[in-house]
C-alpha positions in Angstrom: 6.9 -31.3 13.0 7.5 -29.7 17.5 6.4 -27.4 18.6 9.2 -25.2 17.9 9.2 -25.3 14.6 5.1 -25.0 14.8 5.4 -21.9 16.8 8.2 -20.2 14.5 5.6 -21.0 12.1 2.2 -19.6 13.4 4.5 -16.1 14.3 5.9 -15.7 10.8 2.9 -17.1 9.0 0.2 -15.5 11.5 -0.2 -11.9 12.8 3.1 -10.5 11.9 4.0 -8.2 8.9 7.1 -10.5 7.9 5.1 -13.2 6.0 3.8 -10.3 3.4 7.1 -8.2 3.3 9.3 -11.4 2.5 6.5 -12.0 0.1 5.9 -9.0 -1.8 10.2 -8.5 -1.7 10.4 -12.4 -3.4 7.7 -11.4 -5.8 10.1 -8.7 -7.0 13.2 -10.5 -7.2 11.4 -13.5 -8.7 9.5 -11.0 -11.8 12.9 -9.4 -12.4 15.0 -12.4 -13.5 12.3 -14.4 -14.7 12.0 -14.8 -17.7 15.1 -14.7 -19.3 17.5 -12.8 -16.3 20.2 -13.2 -14.2 20.6 -12.8 -10.7 23.5 -11.8 -9.0 24.1 -12.4 -5.7 26.5 -10.3 -3.0 27.1 -9.9 0.5 29.2 -7.3 2.7 33.1 -7.7 2.7 32.5 -9.7 6.1 29.6 -11.8 5.2 28.9 -13.7 2.8 25.5 -14.7 1.8 26.5 -18.8 1.2 23.0 -20.1 3.2 20.9 -17.7 0.7 23.1 -18.8 -2.6 22.5 -22.2 -1.5 18.9 -21.7 -1.1 18.2 -20.3 -4.3 19.8 -23.4 -6.0 17.2 -25.8 -4.1 14.8 -23.1 -5.4 15.3 -22.7 -9.0 15.8 -26.6 -8.8 12.9 -27.5 -7.2 10.6 -24.4 -8.6 12.0 -25.6 -12.4 13.0 -22.3 -12.9 17.1 -21.9 -13.6 17.0 -18.2 -13.7 16.3 -18.3 -9.5 19.8 -19.9 -9.6 22.4 -16.7 -8.5 25.9 -16.3 -9.6 27.4 -15.6 -5.9 29.8 -12.5 -6.3 32.5 -12.4 -4.1 34.7 -9.6 -2.6 37.5 -12.2 -2.3 38.6 -15.0 -4.7 41.1 -16.9 -4.9 42.8 -19.2 -7.5 42.3 -22.6 -5.9 38.5 -21.9 -5.6 36.5 -23.5 -8.1 34.7 -21.6 -11.0 31.1 -21.3 -9.5 32.8 -19.8 -6.6 35.1 -17.8 -9.0 33.5 -14.7 -9.5 35.0 -11.0 -8.0 33.7 -7.7 -7.5 34.3 -6.8 -11.2 31.2 -9.2 -12.0 29.3 -5.9 -10.8 30.6 -3.6 -13.0 29.2 -5.6 -16.0 25.8 -5.8 -15.0 23.5 -4.7 -16.8 19.8 -4.5 -18.4 17.8 -7.3 -18.2 20.0 -8.4 -14.9 19.4 -8.4 -11.0 22.1 -7.5 -8.3 20.8 -9.0 -4.8 22.6 -7.4 -2.3 22.7 -9.2 1.1 24.3 -6.7 4.4 23.8 -6.8 7.8 26.2 -4.1 8.2 27.2 -1.3 6.4 28.7 -1.8 3.1 31.4 -0.2 1.8 32.7 2.3 -0.6 34.3 0.3 -3.0 30.8 -2.0 -2.9 28.3 1.2 -2.9 30.3 2.4 -6.1 30.0 -0.6 -8.1 26.3 -0.6 -6.8 25.6 2.0 -7.9 27.6 2.0 -11.6 25.4 -1.0 -12.3 21.9 0.3 -11.4 22.8 3.3 -14.0 24.1 0.2 -16.5 19.5 -0.6 -15.9 20.3 -3.4 -13.7 17.7 -4.3 -10.8 18.8 -3.7 -7.4 17.6 -5.4 -4.9 18.9 -4.7 -0.5 18.1 -7.4 2.4 20.0 -6.8 5.4 20.2 -3.7 8.0 18.4 -0.7 6.2 21.9 1.3 5.9 20.3 4.6 3.7 22.9 4.4 1.0 22.6 0.8 0.0 18.5 1.8 0.1 19.2 4.8 -1.7 20.9 3.1 -4.6 18.1 -0.1 -4.6 15.2 -0.4 -6.6 13.0 -1.8 -3.4 14.7 -3.1 0.2 13.9 -5.0 3.2 15.1 -4.1 6.3 15.6 -6.8 8.4 16.5 -4.6 12.3 17.4 -8.0 14.4 16.9 -9.3 17.6 18.5 -5.8 19.1 15.8 -3.7 18.1 13.5 -4.9 20.5 10.7 -4.8 18.5 8.1 -7.3 18.7 7.8 -10.3 16.1 11.9 -9.8 15.2 13.1 -12.7 13.0 16.9 -12.5 12.5 18.7 -12.1 8.7 19.0 -15.8 8.1 15.8 -17.1 9.1 14.5 -13.9 6.1 16.5 -15.3 3.7 14.7 -18.4 4.0 11.5 -17.2 3.4 12.8 -14.7 0.7 14.1 -17.7 -0.8 11.1 -20.4 -0.8 8.7 -17.6 -1.0 10.4 -17.0 -4.4 9.9 -20.9 -5.6 6.5 -20.2 -4.5 5.8 -17.4 -6.4 7.3 -19.5 -9.3 4.8 -21.9 -9.3 1.3 -21.7 -10.9 -1.6 -21.2 -8.1 -1.6 -24.2 -5.9 -4.1 -26.2 -5.8 -6.8 -26.9 -2.7 -4.8 -27.2 1.0 -2.7 -30.0 0.4 0.0 -28.0 -1.6 -0.2 -25.2 1.1 0.3 -28.1 3.6 3.2 -29.0 2.0 5.1 -25.8 1.3 5.1 -25.1 5.0 6.5 -28.5 6.1 9.5 -27.7 3.6 9.7 -23.9 5.0 9.5 -25.4 8.6 12.7 -28.0 7.4 14.0 -25.6 6.1 13.8 -22.9 8.8 15.2 -25.7 11.4 18.1 -27.3 9.1 21.9 -26.6 9.7 24.3 -24.3 7.4 24.5 -25.7 4.0 28.2 -26.5 3.0 29.1 -24.0 0.6 27.7 -25.7 -2.9 
């Protein structure tokens, strides 16, 4: 583990609000789908959360919690796309009780997406939001985690990709029994460090 990784882990895990905030958000995510729930993941028109989708797939397998494996909902689906990447926005309209809709939006969602999110919430779906803190999306969400971004000038800023890493890792961790001893904790830290510095995943 090099100095950059150590410094980042210390910043994230010691003395900042992010560790608690991401764990709380991940706990809500995990409890909304476990057991027997379904997770829908959608971004804004300009941003598809491939990174988070891939890491949640990994966490679902690693933790033995298949409910964490998301269905990626896309604004634009091509006829040539494989089946697991062919879920369009109409899926949000069909969402209801027992399902969770996680919206990752670094920019303000458009009216079409907000309308569909509203309908899903009215039908009983749990709505979670991760991103810029858009007021309209926040009002529709049962829980939201705002990522101000580096431009905010606030101490201990984290970018959206890093926060997604922390949320996905915590969601898998929260699904496991309480760790025994310090070795499990160190293993998780090491694994999180590898995730934080790994290259972006390919479309899975």
